[in-house]
Each structure stands twice: as C-alpha cells, then as structure tokens.
PQR file of N, CA, C, O and H, with PARSE charges and radii, in Angstrom:
ATOM      1  N   ILE A   1      -0.788   1.907   4.671 -0.4000 1.5000
ATOM      2  CA  ILE A   1      -0.726   1.549   3.265 -0.0000 2.0000
ATOM      3  C   ILE A   1      -1.085   0.076   3.156  0.5500 1.7000
ATOM      4  O   ILE A   1      -0.496  -0.770   3.829 -0.5500 1.4000
ATOM      5  N   ARG A   2      -2.058  -0.224   2.302 -0.4000 1.5000
ATOM      6  CA  ARG A   2      -2.507  -1.605   2.112 -0.0000 2.0000
ATOM      7  C   ARG A   2      -2.081  -2.110   0.740  0.5500 1.7000
ATOM      8  O   ARG A   2      -2.241  -1.422  -0.269 -0.5500 1.4000
ATOM      9  H   ARG A   2      -2.537   0.462   1.755  0.4000 1.0000
ATOM     10  N   GLY A   3      -1.540  -3.315   0.722 -0.4000 1.5000
ATOM     11  CA  GLY A   3      -1.131  -3.943  -0.524 -0.0000 2.0000
ATOM     12  C   GLY A   3      -2.149  -4.978  -0.954  0.5500 1.7000
ATOM     13  O   GLY A   3      -2.572  -5.811  -0.152 -0.5500 1.4000
ATOM     14  H   GLY A   3      -1.410  -3.873   1.541  0.4000 1.0000
ATOM     15  N   TYR A   4      -2.547  -4.928  -2.223 -0.4000 1.5000
ATOM     16  CA  TYR A   4      -3.576  -5.819  -2.764 -0.0000 2.0000
ATOM     17  C   TYR A   4      -2.987  -6.721  -3.844  0.5500 1.7000
ATOM     18  O   TYR A   4      -2.082  -6.325  -4.577 -0.5500 1.4000
ATOM     19  H   TYR A   4      -2.204  -4.251  -2.874  0.4000 1.0000
ATOM     20  N   ASN A   5      -3.516  -7.940  -3.929 -0.4000 1.5000
ATOM     21  CA  ASN A   5      -3.090  -8.863  -4.980 -0.0000 2.0000
ATOM     22  C   ASN A   5      -3.994  -8.708  -6.207  0.5500 1.7000
ATOM     23  O   ASN A   5      -4.852  -7.826  -6.243 -0.5500 1.4000
ATOM     24  H   ASN A   5      -4.251  -8.263  -3.333  0.4000 1.0000
ATOM     25  N   ALA A   6      -3.799  -9.562  -7.202 -0.4000 1.5000
ATOM     26  CA  ALA A   6      -4.568  -9.486  -8.453 -0.0000 2.0000
ATOM     27  C   ALA A   6      -6.050  -9.775  -8.257  0.5500 1.7000
ATOM     28  O   ALA A   6      -6.865  -9.420  -9.109 -0.5500 1.4000
ATOM     29  H   ALA A   6      -3.103 -10.279  -7.173  0.4000 1.0000
ATOM     30  N   ASP A   7      -6.409 -10.413  -7.148 -0.4000 1.5000
ATOM     31  CA  ASP A   7      -7.813 -10.695  -6.836 -0.0000 2.0000
ATOM     32  C   ASP A   7      -8.436  -9.626  -5.947  0.5500 1.7000
ATOM     33  O   ASP A   7      -9.520  -9.830  -5.399 -0.5500 1.4000
ATOM     34  H   ASP A   7      -5.746 -10.701  -6.456  0.4000 1.0000
ATOM     35  N   ASP A   8      -7.762  -8.489  -5.799 -0.4000 1.5000
ATOM     36  CA  ASP A   8      -8.219  -7.361  -4.976 -0.0000 2.0000
ATOM     37  C   ASP A   8      -8.334  -7.717  -3.496  0.5500 1.7000
ATOM     38  O   ASP A   8      -9.170  -7.156  -2.787 -0.5500 1.4000
ATOM     39  H   ASP A   8      -6.882  -8.323  -6.244  0.4000 1.0000
ATOM     40  N   GLU A   9      -7.503  -8.643  -3.028 -0.4000 1.5000
ATOM     41  CA  GLU A   9      -7.467  -9.026  -1.614 -0.0000 2.0000
ATOM     42  C   GLU A   9      -6.301  -8.318  -0.934  0.5500 1.7000
ATOM     43  O   GLU A   9      -5.213  -8.210  -1.501 -0.5500 1.4000
ATOM     44  H   GLU A   9      -6.824  -9.098  -3.604  0.4000 1.0000
ATOM     45  N   ILE A  10      -6.536  -7.838   0.284 -0.4000 1.5000
ATOM     46  CA  ILE A  10      -5.451  -7.229   1.048 -0.0000 2.0000
ATOM     47  C   ILE A  10      -4.511  -8.342   1.492  0.5500 1.7000
ATOM     48  O   ILE A  10      -4.925  -9.285   2.166 -0.5500 1.4000
ATOM     49  H   ILE A  10      -7.419  -7.925   0.745  0.4000 1.0000
ATOM     50  N   ILE A  11      -3.239  -8.224   1.108 -0.4000 1.5000
ATOM     51  CA  ILE A  11      -2.267  -9.237   1.510 -0.0000 2.0000
ATOM     52  C   ILE A  11      -1.126  -8.650   2.338  0.5500 1.7000
ATOM     53  O   ILE A  11      -0.264  -9.384   2.822 -0.5500 1.4000
ATOM     54  H   ILE A  11      -2.902  -7.458   0.560  0.4000 1.0000
ATOM     55  N   ALA A  12      -1.123  -7.316   2.501 -0.4000 1.5000
ATOM     56  CA  ALA A  12      -0.106  -6.664   3.329 -0.0000 2.0000
ATOM     57  C   ALA A  12      -0.645  -5.320   3.780  0.5500 1.7000
ATOM     58  O   ALA A  12      -1.458  -4.700   3.095 -0.5500 1.4000
ATOM     59  H   ALA A  12      -1.823  -6.720   2.108  0.4000 1.0000
ATOM     60  N   ALA A  13      -0.184  -4.877   4.934 -0.4000 1.5000
ATOM     61  CA  ALA A  13      -0.558  -3.551   5.432 -0.0000 2.0000
ATOM     62  C   ALA A  13       0.550  -3.056   6.350  0.5500 1.7000
ATOM     63  O   ALA A  13       1.052  -3.795   7.196 -0.5500 1.4000
ATOM     64  H   ALA A  13       0.476  -5.380   5.491  0.4000 1.0000
ATOM     65  N   GLU A  14       0.920  -1.798   6.169 -0.4000 1.5000
ATOM     66  CA  GLU A  14       1.987  -1.199   6.968 -0.0000 2.0000
ATOM     67  C   GLU A  14       1.614   0.237   7.316  0.5500 1.7000
ATOM     68  O   GLU A  14       0.973   0.931   6.528 -0.5500 1.4000
ATOM     69  H   GLU A  14       0.512  -1.197   5.482  0.4000 1.0000
ATOM     70  N   VAL A  15       2.021   0.673   8.503 -0.4000 1.5000
ATOM     71  CA  VAL A  15       1.929   2.083   8.863 -0.0000 2.0000
ATOM     72  C   VAL A  15       3.174   2.749   8.291  0.5500 1.7000
ATOM     73  O   VAL A  15       4.288   2.283   8.528 -0.5500 1.4000
ATOM     74  H   VAL A  15       2.541   0.109   9.144  0.4000 1.0000
ATOM     75  N   ALA A  16       3.001   3.810   7.556 -0.4000 1.5000
ATOM     76  CA  ALA A  16       4.093   4.411   6.786 -0.0000 2.0000
ATOM     77  C   ALA A  16       4.844   5.514   7.507  0.5500 1.7000
ATOM     78  O   ALA A  16       5.657   6.199   6.886 -0.5500 1.4000
ATOM     79  H   ALA A  16       2.096   4.189   7.363  0.4000 1.0000
ATOM     80  N   ASP A  17       4.609   5.704   8.755 -0.4000 1.5000
ATOM     81  CA  ASP A  17       5.272   6.769   9.501 -0.0000 2.0000
ATOM     82  C   ASP A  17       6.623   6.276   9.989  0.5500 1.7000
ATOM     83  O   ASP A  17       6.654   5.184  10.556 -0.5500 1.4000
ATOM     84  H   ASP A  17       3.948   5.148   9.260  0.4000 1.0000
ATOM     85  N   PRO A  18       7.699   6.944   9.833 -0.5600 1.5000
ATOM     86  CA  PRO A  18       7.858   8.306   9.313  0.2800 2.0000
ATOM     87  C   PRO A  18       8.270   8.378   7.848  0.5500 1.7000
ATOM     88  O   PRO A  18       8.488   9.478   7.340 -0.5500 1.4000
ATOM     89  N   ASP A  19       8.385   7.247   7.145 -0.4000 1.5000
ATOM     90  CA  ASP A  19       8.926   7.261   5.780 -0.0000 2.0000
ATOM     91  C   ASP A  19       8.012   6.521   4.798  0.5500 1.7000
ATOM     92  O   ASP A  19       8.279   5.366   4.466 -0.5500 1.4000
ATOM     93  H   ASP A  19       8.207   6.353   7.557  0.4000 1.0000
ATOM     94  N   PRO A  20       6.940   7.166   4.331 -0.5600 1.5000
ATOM     95  CA  PRO A  20       6.004   6.482   3.440  0.2800 2.0000
ATOM     96  C   PRO A  20       6.642   6.011   2.136  0.5500 1.7000
ATOM     97  O   PRO A  20       6.254   4.969   1.607 -0.5500 1.4000
ATOM     98  N   GLU A  21       7.598   6.747   1.617 -0.4000 1.5000
ATOM     99  CA  GLU A  21       8.228   6.346   0.361 -0.0000 2.0000
ATOM    100  C   GLU A  21       8.941   4.999   0.500  0.5500 1.7000
ATOM    101  O   GLU A  21       8.872   4.164  -0.403 -0.5500 1.4000
ATOM    102  H   GLU A  21       7.913   7.593   2.047  0.4000 1.0000
ATOM    103  N   ALA A  22       9.617   4.789   1.614 -0.4000 1.5000
ATOM    104  CA  ALA A  22      10.310   3.517   1.847 -0.0000 2.0000
ATOM    105  C   ALA A  22       9.318   2.363   1.950  0.5500 1.7000
ATOM    106  O   ALA A  22       9.571   1.275   1.433 -0.5500 1.4000
ATOM    107  H   ALA A  22       9.672   5.467   2.347  0.4000 1.0000
ATOM    108  N   VAL A  23       8.189   2.599   2.617 -0.4000 1.5000
ATOM    109  CA  VAL A  23       7.166   1.557   2.759 -0.0000 2.0000
ATOM    110  C   VAL A  23       6.557   1.229   1.398  0.5500 1.7000
ATOM    111  O   VAL A  23       6.335   0.059   1.086 -0.5500 1.4000
ATOM    112  H   VAL A  23       7.983   3.483   3.036  0.4000 1.0000
ATOM    113  N   ILE A  24       6.289   2.239   0.595 -0.4000 1.5000
ATOM    114  CA  ILE A  24       5.738   2.023  -0.747 -0.0000 2.0000
ATOM    115  C   ILE A  24       6.695   1.186  -1.583  0.5500 1.7000
ATOM    116  O   ILE A  24       6.277   0.227  -2.232 -0.5500 1.4000
ATOM    117  H   ILE A  24       6.470   3.190   0.848  0.4000 1.0000
ATOM    118  N   HIS A  25       7.975   1.540  -1.574 -0.4000 1.5000
ATOM    119  CA  HIS A  25       8.961   0.779  -2.350 -0.0000 2.0000
ATOM    120  C   HIS A  25       9.071  -0.656  -1.854  0.5500 1.7000
ATOM    121  O   HIS A  25       9.173  -1.584  -2.657 -0.5500 1.4000
ATOM    122  H   HIS A  25       8.315   2.319  -1.047  0.4000 1.0000
ATOM    123  N   ALA A  26       9.050  -0.845  -0.548 -0.4000 1.5000
ATOM    124  CA  ALA A  26       9.153  -2.196   0.014 -0.0000 2.0000
ATOM    125  C   ALA A  26       7.945  -3.047  -0.371  0.5500 1.7000
ATOM    126  O   ALA A  26       8.099  -4.198  -0.780 -0.5500 1.4000
ATOM    127  H   ALA A  26       8.967  -0.091   0.104  0.4000 1.0000
ATOM    128  N   LEU A  27       6.744  -2.483  -0.240 -0.4000 1.5000
ATOM    129  CA  LEU A  27       5.543  -3.241  -0.576 -0.0000 2.0000
ATOM    130  C   LEU A  27       5.490  -3.573  -2.068  0.5500 1.7000
ATOM    131  O   LEU A  27       5.152  -4.696  -2.443 -0.5500 1.4000
ATOM    132  H   LEU A  27       6.619  -1.548   0.092  0.4000 1.0000
ATOM    133  N   LEU A  28       5.820  -2.608  -2.911 -0.4000 1.5000
ATOM    134  CA  LEU A  28       5.789  -2.862  -4.352 -0.0000 2.0000
ATOM    135  C   LEU A  28       6.931  -3.776  -4.797  0.5500 1.7000
ATOM    136  O   LEU A  28       6.942  -4.247  -5.934 -0.5500 1.4000
ATOM    137  H   LEU A  28       6.094  -1.696  -2.606  0.4000 1.0000
ATOM    138  N   GLY A  29       7.884  -4.025  -3.911 -0.4000 1.5000
ATOM    139  CA  GLY A  29       8.950  -4.976  -4.200 -0.0000 2.0000
ATOM    140  C   GLY A  29       8.475  -6.413  -4.178  0.5500 1.7000
ATOM    141  O   GLY A  29       9.162  -7.305  -4.676 -0.5500 1.4000
ATOM    142  H   GLY A  29       7.876  -3.643  -2.987  0.4000 1.0000
ATOM    143  N   SER A  30       7.309  -6.643  -3.606 -0.4000 1.5000
ATOM    144  CA  SER A  30       6.737  -7.989  -3.565 -0.0000 2.0000
ATOM    145  C   SER A  30       6.005  -8.270  -4.874  0.5500 1.7000
ATOM    146  O   SER A  30       5.122  -7.502  -5.256 -0.5500 1.4000
ATOM    147  H   SER A  30       6.751  -5.919  -3.201  0.4000 1.0000
ATOM    148  N   PRO A  31       6.350  -9.353  -5.568 -0.5600 1.5000
ATOM    149  CA  PRO A  31       5.673  -9.646  -6.838  0.2800 2.0000
ATOM    150  C   PRO A  31       4.192  -9.992  -6.684  0.5500 1.7000
ATOM    151  O   PRO A  31       3.440  -9.921  -7.656 -0.5500 1.4000
ATOM    152  N   GLU A  32       3.770 -10.361  -5.489 -0.4000 1.5000
ATOM    153  CA  GLU A  32       2.355 -10.686  -5.254 -0.0000 2.0000
ATOM    154  C   GLU A  32       1.481  -9.441  -5.195  0.5500 1.7000
ATOM    155  O   GLU A  32       0.278  -9.518  -5.445 -0.5500 1.4000
ATOM    156  H   GLU A  32       4.381 -10.418  -4.700  0.4000 1.0000
ATOM    157  N   ILE A  33       2.068  -8.305  -4.871 -0.4000 1.5000
ATOM    158  CA  ILE A  33       1.295  -7.071  -4.711 -0.0000 2.0000
ATOM    159  C   ILE A  33       1.140  -6.383  -6.058  0.5500 1.7000
ATOM    160  O   ILE A  33       2.123  -6.067  -6.728 -0.5500 1.4000
ATOM    161  H   ILE A  33       3.046  -8.244  -4.668  0.4000 1.0000
ATOM    162  N   GLU A  34      -0.115  -6.156  -6.445 -0.4000 1.5000
ATOM    163  CA  GLU A  34      -0.438  -5.512  -7.719 -0.0000 2.0000
ATOM    164  C   GLU A  34      -0.555  -3.993  -7.585  0.5500 1.7000
ATOM    165  O   GLU A  34      -0.162  -3.259  -8.492 -0.5500 1.4000
ATOM    166  H   GLU A  34      -0.913  -6.412  -5.901  0.4000 1.0000
ATOM    167  N   PHE A  35      -1.093  -3.520  -6.460 -0.4000 1.5000
ATOM    168  CA  PHE A  35      -1.272  -2.087  -6.247 -0.0000 2.0000
ATOM    169  C   PHE A  35      -1.423  -1.822  -4.756  0.5500 1.7000
ATOM    170  O   PHE A  35      -1.620  -2.742  -3.962 -0.5500 1.4000
ATOM    171  H   PHE A  35      -1.412  -4.117  -5.723  0.4000 1.0000
ATOM    172  N   LEU A  36      -1.327  -0.549  -4.392 -0.4000 1.5000
ATOM    173  CA  LEU A  36      -1.457  -0.124  -3.000 -0.0000 2.0000
ATOM    174  C   LEU A  36      -2.583   0.890  -2.869  0.5500 1.7000
ATOM    175  O   LEU A  36      -2.866   1.645  -3.800 -0.5500 1.4000
ATOM    176  H   LEU A  36      -1.167   0.198  -5.037  0.4000 1.0000
ATOM    177  N   HIS A  37      -3.211   0.898  -1.722 -0.4000 1.5000
ATOM    178  CA  HIS A  37      -4.100   1.983  -1.327 -0.0000 2.0000
ATOM    179  C   HIS A  37      -3.464   2.676  -0.138  0.5500 1.7000
ATOM    180  O   HIS A  37      -3.103   2.037   0.850 -0.5500 1.4000
ATOM    181  H   HIS A  37      -2.980   0.285  -0.966  0.4000 1.0000
ATOM    182  N   VAL A  38      -3.331   3.987  -0.244 -0.4000 1.5000
ATOM    183  CA  VAL A  38      -2.841   4.797   0.865 -0.0000 2.0000
ATOM    184  C   VAL A  38      -4.068   5.320   1.591  0.5500 1.7000
ATOM    185  O   VAL A  38      -4.990   5.856   0.975 -0.5500 1.4000
ATOM    186  H   VAL A  38      -3.624   4.506  -1.047  0.4000 1.0000
ATOM    187  N   ARG A  39      -4.067   5.157   2.910 -0.4000 1.5000
ATOM    188  CA  ARG A  39      -5.221   5.554   3.715 -0.0000 2.0000
ATOM    189  C   ARG A  39      -4.782   6.411   4.889  0.5500 1.7000
ATOM    190  O   ARG A  39      -3.628   6.357   5.313 -0.5500 1.4000
ATOM    191  H   ARG A  39      -3.318   4.722   3.410  0.4000 1.0000
ATOM    192  N   SER A  40      -5.701   7.194   5.405 -0.4000 1.5000
ATOM    193  CA  SER A  40      -5.468   8.007   6.592 -0.0000 2.0000
ATOM    194  C   SER A  40      -5.249   7.104   7.802  0.5500 1.7000
ATOM    195  O   SER A  40      -5.987   6.139   8.004 -0.5500 1.4000
ATOM    196  H   SER A  40      -6.639   7.237   5.061  0.4000 1.0000
ATOM    197  N   VAL A  41      -4.244   7.417   8.595 -0.4000 1.5000
ATOM    198  CA  VAL A  41      -3.975   6.630   9.800 -0.0000 2.0000
ATOM    199  C   VAL A  41      -5.087   6.823  10.825  0.5500 1.7000
ATOM    200  O   VAL A  41      -5.501   5.859  11.469 -0.5500 1.4000
ATOM    201  H   VAL A  41      -3.644   8.200   8.430  0.4000 1.0000
ATOM    202  N   THR A  42      -5.574   8.042  10.985 -0.4000 1.5000
ATOM    203  CA  THR A  42      -6.549   8.325  12.043 -0.0000 2.0000
ATOM    204  C   THR A  42      -7.960   7.862  11.720  0.5500 1.7000
ATOM    205  O   THR A  42      -8.663   7.386  12.612 -0.5500 1.4000
ATOM    206  H   THR A  42      -5.238   8.825  10.462  0.4000 1.0000
ATOM    207  N   ARG A  43      -8.395   7.987  10.475 -0.4000 1.5000
ATOM    208  CA  ARG A  43      -9.778   7.650  10.112 -0.0000 2.0000
ATOM    209  C   ARG A  43      -9.897   6.472   9.155  0.5500 1.7000
ATOM    210  O   ARG A  43     -10.984   5.920   8.983 -0.5500 1.4000
ATOM    211  H   ARG A  43      -7.825   8.373   9.750  0.4000 1.0000
ATOM    212  N   GLY A  44      -8.793   6.084   8.533 -0.4000 1.5000
ATOM    213  CA  GLY A  44      -8.834   4.979   7.578 -0.0000 2.0000
ATOM    214  C   GLY A  44      -9.382   5.362   6.216  0.5500 1.7000
ATOM    215  O   GLY A  44      -9.652   4.494   5.385 -0.5500 1.4000
ATOM    216  H   GLY A  44      -7.911   6.533   8.673  0.4000 1.0000
ATOM    217  N   CYS A  45      -9.550   6.663   5.982 -0.4000 1.5000
ATOM    218  CA  CYS A  45     -10.120   7.118   4.713 -0.0000 2.0000
ATOM    219  C   CYS A  45      -9.140   6.901   3.560  0.5500 1.7000
ATOM    220  O   CYS A  45      -7.937   7.114   3.706 -0.5500 1.4000
ATOM    221  H   CYS A  45      -9.331   7.368   6.657  0.4000 1.0000
ATOM    222  N   TYR A  46      -9.665   6.479   2.427 -0.4000 1.5000
ATOM    223  CA  TYR A  46      -8.879   6.285   1.212 -0.0000 2.0000
ATOM    224  C   TYR A  46      -8.317   7.618   0.748  0.5500 1.7000
ATOM    225  O   TYR A  46      -9.034   8.617   0.690 -0.5500 1.4000
ATOM    226  H   TYR A  46     -10.642   6.306   2.308  0.4000 1.0000
ATOM    227  N   THR A  47      -7.013   7.630   0.415 -0.4000 1.5000
ATOM    228  CA  THR A  47      -6.362   8.841  -0.065 -0.0000 2.0000
ATOM    229  C   THR A  47      -5.964   8.724  -1.530  0.5500 1.7000
ATOM    230  O   THR A  47      -6.265   9.606  -2.335 -0.5500 1.4000
ATOM    231  H   THR A  47      -6.430   6.819   0.462  0.4000 1.0000
ATOM    232  N   MET A  48      -5.275   7.612  -1.876 -0.4000 1.5000
ATOM    233  CA  MET A  48      -4.837   7.443  -3.262 -0.0000 2.0000
ATOM    234  C   MET A  48      -4.452   6.001  -3.546  0.5500 1.7000
ATOM    235  O   MET A  48      -4.241   5.202  -2.634 -0.5500 1.4000
ATOM    236  H   MET A  48      -5.031   6.896  -1.222  0.4000 1.0000
ATOM    237  N   LYS A  49      -4.366   5.689  -4.834 -0.4000 1.5000
ATOM    238  CA  LYS A  49      -3.912   4.382  -5.308 -0.0000 2.0000
ATOM    239  C   LYS A  49      -2.500   4.547  -5.861  0.5500 1.7000
ATOM    240  O   LYS A  49      -2.202   5.531  -6.539 -0.5500 1.4000
ATOM    241  H   LYS A  49      -4.538   6.339  -5.575  0.4000 1.0000
ATOM    242  N   VAL A  50      -1.632   3.579  -5.566 -0.4000 1.5000
ATOM    243  CA  VAL A  50      -0.259   3.593  -6.071 -0.0000 2.0000
ATOM    244  C   VAL A  50      -0.058   2.326  -6.898  0.5500 1.7000
ATOM    245  O   VAL A  50      -0.360   1.220  -6.450 -0.5500 1.4000
ATOM    246  H   VAL A  50      -1.874   2.780  -5.014  0.4000 1.0000
ATOM    247  N   GLU A  51       0.459   2.508  -8.117 -0.4000 1.5000
ATOM    248  CA  GLU A  51       0.737   1.386  -9.009 -0.0000 2.0000
ATOM    249  C   GLU A  51       2.162   1.507  -9.534  0.5500 1.7000
ATOM    250  O   GLU A  51       2.747   2.590  -9.525 -0.5500 1.4000
ATOM    251  H   GLU A  51       0.704   3.407  -8.481  0.4000 1.0000
ATOM    252  N   ARG A  52       2.708   0.400  -9.987 -0.4000 1.5000
ATOM    253  CA  ARG A  52       4.020   0.427 -10.629 -0.0000 2.0000
ATOM    254  C   ARG A  52       3.920   1.183 -11.952  0.5500 1.7000
ATOM    255  O   ARG A  52       2.885   1.170 -12.618 -0.5500 1.4000
ATOM    256  H   ARG A  52       2.233  -0.479  -9.994  0.4000 1.0000
ATOM    257  N   ALA A  53       5.018   1.839 -12.312 -0.4000 1.5000
ATOM    258  CA  ALA A  53       5.061   2.586 -13.581 -0.0000 2.0000
ATOM    259  C   ALA A  53       5.200   1.648 -14.757  0.5500 1.7000
ATOM    260  O   ALA A  53       5.252   2.096 -15.902 -0.5500 1.4000
ATOM    261  H   ALA A  53       5.859   1.849 -11.770  0.4000 1.0000
TER
END
C-alpha cells in the first residue's frame, strides 16, 4: 500500500500482510497522506485507490 501526498508523491509504503485494514487506517492517520494506492505484492499491479470518507 502506497501513501501519496497532495502533490501525488509517494511518501509512505507498507506491506499489508496479514492485516491490510490496520495498515490502511494507520497510513490514513497521517495528515500528510491524501490517498492510498493498493497494489499487488507479487507484481506491483494497481488494484484500487483508497480515500478518506
């Protein structure tokens, strides 16, 4: 899971195994992170975008 700032720069990245929900909550807890991209661990392929509600 990659965390991006308002300038679309990667400022954080974490492997979400075994608890992706906890990693998502932790990353979105940072005020610098605007959104997340979830990617495949094996191939790095983009899966989805996560934003605050």
